N, C-alpha and C positions, 0 to 999 in steps of 0.2 A: 504494500499499498504506499501511495506517493501523492505527494502535492498535486502532482500530473493527473490521476487518477480523480482527483477530488475535483479539480477545474474541467475535464471532461463530463463530468456528471453534471456540474453546472451549465456547462453547453447545453446538454441534452434538456435539461431543465429551464432552460431560456424561454420565457413566455407562457409558463404552464406552472409553476412554482410560484408561490408569492413570495417576494423579499421583504419578510416580516419586520416589524418595526423594531427598535430598540426605544425603550420607553424609560426615561429617567424617573428614580422615584426619591424625590428631594427628601432630606432630612430623616432619611431609613438609620443611617449609622451616623454617629458623632464624628466632628473633624473634619479633615479634608478627604473625605471618602465619597465617592460617587456610585450607586447603585444603579444599574439598569437593568430591565427585564428584556429579553427577544421572546415576543408573544407570538410562540408558533402556534398558540389557540387558532390564530387567525390566518392559518396556513390552509390549503385546500385539504378537504377532508376533515379540517378541525385539530391536525396535530403534525408533527414533524414528519411524520412516518411515509407522506406521499413523496418524499425527495428521494428515499432509498428505494421505496416499491416502482416507481417511474423509471428511475435510471436502470433497474434491474430488467423489466420489462422490454425496455426499448432496445437493449442489447440483445433480447432474445429473440425478437419479433421475426428477424431475418431468418432465423434457422428454424421457424415454423414450430414452437413449441408444444401445439396441441394446447389442450387444456391445461392451465397452471391451478397448482395444488399448493395449498400453505396454511400455517397453523397460525392462530392469533385470538389473544383476549379480545380485541376489537380495532384497534386502531391501525394495526399494520393490516388486518384484513380489510377494512374499510378501502385504504388507501391502493391495496393491490387491486381490489374490484374496480375501483376508479381510474387505475392506471389500463387495467384491462378492457374497459369500457372505450377510453380514448384511442387504444390501440387496437381494439377488434379481438381480443385475446379471450374466451372463457375463463374463469375464475371459480376454483372451489373453495371456499375457508372452512377449517377445523376450527370451531370454538368451543371455550368450556360450557357445561351444562349450566353454569352458574354467571354465564356472561350477561353483562347489561344489556336490557331488550333494546335502548336506544341504539346501540352499537350493532345488535343483529340486524335490526330493522336498516341501520345505514349501509351495511353490508348489501343486504336486499336491494335497496334502493340503488344502488351502484350496479347492480346487474348479476352479482354474485351468487351463489349456490351456497347455504350453510348446513354445514353438518356438524354435531354435536358430538364431543368425546370428553369424558371425566372431567376435572377439576384443576389437573396438574399440565403445567406446560410439555412433560414427558408423554403424557398419554394423548395430548394433541400431536405433538410431532410423530407418534407412533403411528398413529390413526391416518395421518396425512400420508406416509410411507405406504401406508395399506392400500389406501386408494389409488397411489400411482401406481401400486404394482398391479392391481386388480383392474382396473379401469383405463391405464394408461394416462399419459400426459407427464407434465414436468413440476416435480416437488421443488419447490423454493423455501428455505428459511427466512426468518423474519430479521435475524442479526447475525449470524454466522456466515457471511457470505461478502466477499469484496466489493462487490457491485454495491450492496446495500450499504455497506459502510461508507463507501465513495460518496454516495447520494446524501447520506444523513451529514457527512463532513461538510457538505456546501453551507450549513448554518455556520460552522466556524470561519469559513472564507467571507460570509458577509459580515460577521462580526467584526474581523481585522479589517475589513475594507472600511466600514463605517467609523469604528473606533480603533485605529493603528494602537493608541495608547493603551490598550486595556491590559491589565494586571493578573485577573484572575476570570476565569471562566467556570462557573457551577453548573453541573449538568446530572440530571437525575440518571440514574442506572439501575436497568433491569436487563437484557441479553448482553447489552454492550455495545449495540451498534452505535448509539449516538455519540456516547462518548469517545468512542475510538476514532470515530471519523472525525470528529470534531479535534481529537488531540494531534491526529495526524496532520490536518489543515492547518491548526494554530501553532503548533512548535514547528513547522517549517516556515511560517511567515513570522511569526515573534517567538525565536526559541526560551525568553527570559518570560512569558506568559507561564502563569500556573493553571493546571486543569485539574479539577477535584470534582469527584463524584460524589453523588448524595444518594443514600439508599434508605428506606423504611427498616426499622430495626426488627420486623418481622419478615423481613426478605434481604439480609445482609449476607448472601453468599459471596457477592464480589468483593466487600471489605475483607472478609475472611479469605477469600483468595488471595488477595493482593498482600495481606499479611505474612501468610502461609507460603508463597510463592509457587502454589499451583492450583489450578481450578477445584473449588469445592462445591459440592452439590448439596443444596438442603432438600430434605426428605419432605418437611412441612412448612409453608409458607403462610402467612397469617396477617394481612395489610390490607387497608382499604385501596390502596393505592391498587387497582386491577391490573393497570398495565405493566406494573413491576413485579408480577409475580411469576418469577421465572426460577428455575431449579438450581440455574447458573448460568455463569457467562459463557459465551461461544468460546471455542478453541482460537479462533483467530482475534477476537475481540480480546481476547486476556493476552495474548502475544503484546498485542498493541498496548493494552491498559498497564500490564507491567513494564515496558518499555518508556511511556511516554506519559501515564497519569501521575499526579504528584501524589493524590492521595484521594481516600473515600472516606465520608462522615457518614454517620446515621443519625436520623430523627423519629423521634414517636411519632404514634396516631394522633394524639393530641396536638402536637406541633404541626403535623400535615394540616389537619383541619383548622388549627389556628391563621396557617398561613392561607388557605381558601379565603379564608373570612376578613384577612386583611385585603387580599388581593380586589375581593369582590368589593369593598366599601370605601379603601383608600386608593385602590388603582383603576377602579371600575372594570376589571377584568374577570370574566367567569372561566374557571380553572379547574379542572380534574383532579382528583387528589393525585394522582401519577405526576402531574405537571406543575403541582404545588410543591413538590418534596424538596428541590433545590432552594427554591425560597425560603422554605422553611428551615434551611441549615443557617441561612442568614438572620432571621426574625429571632430565631431561639439563640443566636450568639455562638454557635458552633465555631466561628472564623477565629484563629488564633492571632493572625497577624492584621496589620492594617493596610489595605490594599486601597492605590489611589482610584482604580477604575475596575469595577467588577460587574461582571456581567452573568445574568443568571437566565438559563434556560427555562421558560415556560413550554413546557414540551407538547400539552394538548388542553384543550377544554371540552371534550366529550364525555360529558358528565351525566350520571342520571339524576333526573330531573327532582325525583322524590328526594334521594338521598341527598342533592345539593341542598333542598330547601331545609331538610332538617339541620345539617351541617351550618347553614348560614343562619339558621334561626336561631341558633343559641346565642348569638350575639344580641339579635334583635328581643328575645325575650331575657336575657342574663340567665339561660341555663348553663350550667357548667358541664 
């Protein structure tokens, strides 16, 4: 993976992916510290995933992949379905039985076929392979793929183009596609920039992997952040993380919800739990250094309406 791979992905995405804004959050930290959020909730399909999905399918189209099969808790599936709709490629998405209904509906709205399998990422991946073997077609992953990583890395290109003085980029971590892509792009453009991941405490396999020096798999995942419920980071992703990522922090479920409330009322942004994880680290005071310019990835806004109303309502009513 190189900067040139990410730049090639940016060229494929030109005119299709949204160059999402960097929004300053004034007064969030004391002293000479600026915090910006990159609002990927405003990306096509409501999350950063469209970047990697379209970059992947665009490179597959000329080889006639047949049906594309993938597994997803929601955002990747929507993105692949949308990319397939644009490119004329049929898509099947294997989703968990406890998937958020709004995400299931969105996959179908973009023309994707939905199949359900278990609640773990490992079961979804196994079912995708079974469908590919039985029905034919091409199985693609959601993060452990150089084409996916390069596409997600375009968010890092945009950050450094808009704010070349950026000192820190905070990124939510699930399978590792977003953080590995951003790390490749950002470190090539500005070697001094720090790239730090953030995970929920109930799904902290990437933190454990980075600290142990080898990939760790968690058998049980428990977090409101449904987009980060992966059992382990990808192999290619981990090699990049181990080489280029500076640290991985962990936040609690309460801190994630507090970040969602802050973003709703102070930034006027609707962010799903997975998308609020990195911002939660800032709000909870997890940063150990002073950074002049910090950019926080808000990775998506595809939140279940009922759950969102309950979370936001705790501030309105004063419930804890």
